[in-house]
Phi, psi and omega in degrees: 000128181274132179269150177287139177279156178215160177274131177228162178254132175238135175256124178231118183068238182261355187244153173251142183232144173268128182232135178266117187217148174269003181298141176279176185300318180295314178299316179297321177297322178294317178296317178299319178297318178298314180297314179299321178294319181289328179292324185067196181282134179285124180275128181301130180089353179290140176282150179304319180299321178293319178296320178295321179295313180298318178298315178300315180295321177296319177295318179297318179297318180297316179296319179297319178297314179295319178300316178299318179295319178295321178299319179295320178297314180296323177297320178292322179293317182284330186278000000 
């Protein structure tokens, strides 16, 4: 079943963005928590572009770490 999309506000770094998404409130709260964790503390004087880059790098690192852990789990299951 396809859910209807709605406009929501996400704050990343110093800026807020309007995003059209079909996520429900619980899913959206989880995504916002992940983004907030990846953003870290906003450094005074940092440019928005720098904050977005750091956030992107932290998210990529997190995904790579999870991928490595999943591969190890799958190897144990298959082995």
